[in-house]
C-alpha positions in Angstrom: 0.0 0.0 0.0 2.8 2.4 0.9 5.9 2.2 -1.2 9.3 3.1 0.3 10.6 6.4 -1.0 13.8 5.9 -2.9 16.6 7.7 -1.1 18.5 10.2 -3.1 22.3 10.3 -2.7 23.7 13.6 -1.3 27.1 12.8 -2.9 27.7 14.7 -6.2 28.8 12.8 -9.3 32.4 13.8 -9.1 32.8 12.5 -5.6 30.9 9.4 -6.5 33.2 8.7 -9.4 36.2 9.1 -7.1 34.7 6.6 -4.6 33.9 4.1 -7.4 37.4 4.2 -8.8 38.9 3.9 -5.4 36.8 0.8 -4.8 38.1 -0.6 -8.2 41.7 0.2 -7.1 41.2 -1.8 -3.9 39.7 -4.7 -5.8 42.7 -4.7 -8.2 45.2 -4.9 -5.3 43.2 -7.7 -3.6 43.2 -9.7 -6.9 47.0 -9.1 -7.3 47.5 -10.3 -3.7 45.4 -13.4 -4.3 47.2 -14.0 -7.6 50.6 -13.8 -5.8 49.4 -16.3 -3.1 47.9 -18.7 -5.7 51.1 -18.4 -7.7 53.3 -19.4 -4.8 51.1 -22.3 -3.7 50.7 -23.5 -7.4 54.5 -23.3 -8.0 55.2 -25.4 -4.8 52.5 -27.9 -5.8 53.9 -28.3 -9.4 57.4 -28.9 -8.0 56.2 -31.4 -5.4 53.9 -33.1 -8.1 56.9 -33.6 -10.4 59.8 -34.3 -8.0 58.0 -36.2 -5.2 54.9 -37.7 -6.8 56.7 -38.2 -10.1 53.9 -36.7 -12.2 55.3 -36.0 -15.7 58.8 -36.8 -14.4 60.0 -38.0 -17.8 58.3 -35.1 -19.8 60.8 -32.4 -20.7 61.0 -29.6 -23.2 64.4 -28.8 -24.5 65.8 -30.8 -21.6 63.9 -28.7 -19.1 61.0 -30.2 -17.0 57.5 -29.1 -18.0 56.6 -27.6 -14.6 59.4 -25.0 -15.1 57.6 -23.6 -18.2 54.3 -23.7 -16.3 55.8 -21.7 -13.4 57.4 -19.2 -15.8 54.1 -18.7 -17.7 52.3 -18.1 -14.4 55.1 -15.7 -13.3 54.7 -13.8 -16.5 51.0 -13.3 -15.9 51.7 -12.3 -12.3 54.3 -9.7 -13.4 51.9 -8.4 -16.1 49.2 -8.0 -13.4 51.7 -6.3 -11.0 52.9 -3.8 -13.7 49.3 -3.1 -14.7 48.3 -2.3 -11.1 51.4 -0.4 -9.8 53.2 0.9 -12.8 51.0 1.8 -15.7 48.1 2.6 -13.3 45.6 1.8 -16.0 42.5 2.8 -14.1 43.9 5.7 -12.1 46.7 7.3 -14.0 48.1 10.8 -13.5 46.1 12.2 -16.3 42.9 10.8 -14.8 43.9 12.2 -11.4 44.5 15.6 -12.9 41.2 15.4 -14.8 39.4 14.6 -11.6 41.2 17.4 -9.7 40.2 19.9 -12.4 36.6 18.7 -12.1 36.6 19.1 -8.3 38.2 22.6 -8.5 35.5 23.6 -11.1 32.8 22.2 -8.9 34.1 24.0 -5.8 34.3 27.3 -7.8 30.7 26.8 -8.9 29.7 26.1 -5.3 31.5 29.3 -4.1 29.7 31.3 -6.8 26.4 29.8 -5.7 27.1 30.7 -2.1 28.0 34.2 -3.0 24.8 34.6 -4.9 22.8 33.1 -2.0 24.7 35.5 0.4 23.8 38.5 -1.8 20.2 37.4 -2.0 20.2 36.9 1.8 21.7 40.4 2.3 19.0 41.9 0.0 16.3 40.0 1.9 17.7 41.3 5.3 17.9 44.8 4.0 14.3 44.5 2.7 13.2 43.2 6.1 14.9 46.0 7.9 13.3 48.5 5.6 9.9 46.9 6.2 10.4 46.9 10.0 11.4 50.6 9.9 8.4 51.4 7.8 6.2 49.4 10.2 7.7 51.2 13.2 7.0 54.5 11.5 3.5 53.3 10.7 3.0 52.1 14.3 4.3 55.4 15.6 1.8 57.2 13.3 -0.9 55.1 14.7 0.1 55.9 18.2 0.0 59.6 17.4 -3.4 59.1 15.9 -4.6 57.9 19.3 -5.8 61.0 21.2 -5.5 61.0 24.9 -7.9 63.4 26.5 -8.1 64.7 30.1 -11.7 65.6 31.1 -12.3 67.5 34.4 -14.5 70.1 36.1 -12.5 72.6 38.0 -13.1 75.9 39.8 -11.4 79.2 39.2 -8.4 78.1 41.4 -8.4 74.6 40.0 -10.4 73.1 42.8 -11.9 69.7 41.7 -13.2 68.1 44.9 -13.3 67.6 48.6 -13.4 64.3 50.5 -13.3 62.3 47.3 -16.5 64.0 45.9 -17.5 66.9 43.7 -18.2 70.2 45.4 -20.9 71.1 42.9 -23.6 69.5 40.9 -23.9 70.7 37.3 -26.5 68.9 35.2 -25.1 70.0 31.8 -21.6 69.1 32.9 -22.6 65.5 33.7 -24.4 65.2 30.4 -21.3 66.5 28.6 -19.1 64.0 30.4 -21.4 61.2 29.5 -21.6 62.2 25.8 -17.8 62.6 25.4 -16.7 59.4 27.3 -19.5 57.1 26.0 -18.0 54.0 24.4 -14.4 54.8 25.4 -11.9 53.7 28.0 -11.9 55.9 31.1 -8.7 55.9 33.3 -8.9 56.8 36.9 -7.3 56.3 40.3 -8.7 54.0 43.0 -10.4 56.8 45.0 -12.2 58.2 41.9 -13.5 54.7 41.1 -14.7 54.3 44.7 -16.6 57.6 44.4 -19.0 55.9 41.9 -22.0 54.0 43.3 -21.4 51.5 40.5 -19.4 51.4 37.2 -20.6 53.8 34.6 -22.5 52.1 31.7 -21.0 51.6 28.2 -17.5 52.6 29.3 -14.4 50.4 30.0 -13.0 51.3 33.4 -9.3 51.2 34.0 -8.4 51.6 37.7 -4.8 52.5 38.8 -3.9 51.2 42.3 -0.9 50.0 44.2 -3.0 47.4 46.0 -2.2 43.9 44.6 -5.4 42.3 45.6 -7.9 45.1 44.8 -11.3 43.6 44.1 -13.5 45.1 41.4 -16.7 44.1 39.5 -16.4 42.0 36.4 -15.3 44.0 33.3 -13.2 46.6 35.3 -9.5 46.5 34.5 -7.0 46.9 37.4 -3.4 48.1 36.7 -0.6 49.2 38.9 0.8 52.1 36.9 -0.2 54.9 34.6 1.9 53.3 31.8 0.0 50.0 32.2 -3.3 51.9 32.0 -2.3 53.4 28.7 -1.3 50.0 27.4 -4.6 48.5 28.5 -6.4 51.3 26.5 -4.2 51.0 23.4 -7.1 49.8 21.2 -9.2 52.9 22.0 -8.5 55.8 19.6 -9.6 58.3 22.3 -9.2 57.2 26.0 -10.1 59.7 28.7 -8.4 60.5 32.0 -11.0 61.3 34.6 -9.1 61.8 37.9 -8.1 62.2 40.5 -5.5 64.8 41.2 -2.4 62.7 41.1 -3.5 60.9 38.0 -4.1 64.3 36.3 -0.6 65.3 37.2 0.9 62.2 35.6 -1.3 62.6 32.5 -0.6 66.3 31.7 2.7 65.6 29.9 1.2 62.9 27.7 -2.3 64.3 27.0 -3.3 65.6 23.6 -6.4 67.4 24.6 -8.1 69.0 27.7 -11.9 69.1 28.1 -12.3 71.5 30.9 -15.5 72.5 32.6 -14.4 75.8 34.3 -16.8 76.5 37.2 -16.7 80.3 37.7 -16.5 80.2 41.5 -13.9 79.7 44.2 -14.1 76.9 46.7 -11.9 77.5 49.7 -12.6 74.2 51.4 -11.4 72.0 48.5 -8.7 69.4 49.1 -8.0 68.2 45.6 -6.8 70.4 42.7 -6.2 70.2 39.0 -2.7 71.2 37.7 -2.1 74.6 36.3 -2.6 74.8 32.5 0.6 76.2 30.9 -0.5 78.6 28.2 2.9 78.1 26.5 2.0 74.4 25.9 -1.7 74.6 25.5 -4.0 76.6 23.3 -7.7 77.2 23.7 -9.6 76.1 20.6 -13.2 76.3 21.8 -15.3 77.9 24.6 -19.0 77.8 25.4 -20.3 79.7 28.5 -23.4 78.9 30.6 -24.9 81.2 33.1 -26.2 80.1 36.4 -29.8 79.1 36.5 -32.3 77.0 38.5 -30.4 73.8 37.6 -26.9 75.2 37.9 -25.8 77.0 41.1 -22.7 78.4 39.3 -21.9 79.8 35.9 -19.5 77.7 34.0 -17.7 77.4 30.6 -16.9 74.3 28.5 -13.4 74.9 27.3 -11.3 72.7 24.9 -7.5 73.0 24.8 -5.2 71.3 22.4 -1.5 70.8 22.9 0.7 73.2 20.8 
């Protein structure tokens, strides 16, 4: 049912020819050795047969016993065989050796040329791979730049953002704007900010930064131990948001691309958490919408958007 696959020799033709002729050479020498042994034994046998057993004792040629001619004929054949193997070198003469050497040199030169060509191809392939990797790195870098990291915060005139892990004010339109902007995105926060929520906010992926190794959270909430890990966890989102608290905002300012500020036009002396100062040399205001105080909003406020210069 299954036939054995015929093995293919890995020895090239020139090497195979050398091996075959070497085997022939060995066989020649063995035959010569056997010829010599048989010659000695045969000569002794002929002498004993004639002189001891008396076989053909009276048969002579030119006054010389017949076995002497037999031994001489056998010796002639042996000498011819000896000369053929060791002197004329019929099967492996000098010309043949030179021819084989030339073949091997040519073969090696061809192999060297092939190796050179393969090496050049490999170098070209490596160069192409390096170029591809560099292009990929640039593309990846461009993709990273395309990801917009946004800080969103409501802060008073002196950058107050809260007290006792809670907001100092309740602005209905601000909460609606927060929901609209962050809906469907990753929101990055510190542990205390997360704990200020009665439950996780719907339709958002929560990433909580804490040093606690066994911090327990509801299913779907991601816990990390550093701001860098938080960014890595949100890398698939093209616009993750930083939502607090104060220390997380400080870490994010250098990396953020945009600020969505709700500036509450009031001062709050009893605040214990503050937003970092916005450096006008690094940030430019690109949009502002102002709302006056009314029956739903105890304070006037402005929605301000900043982009990094």
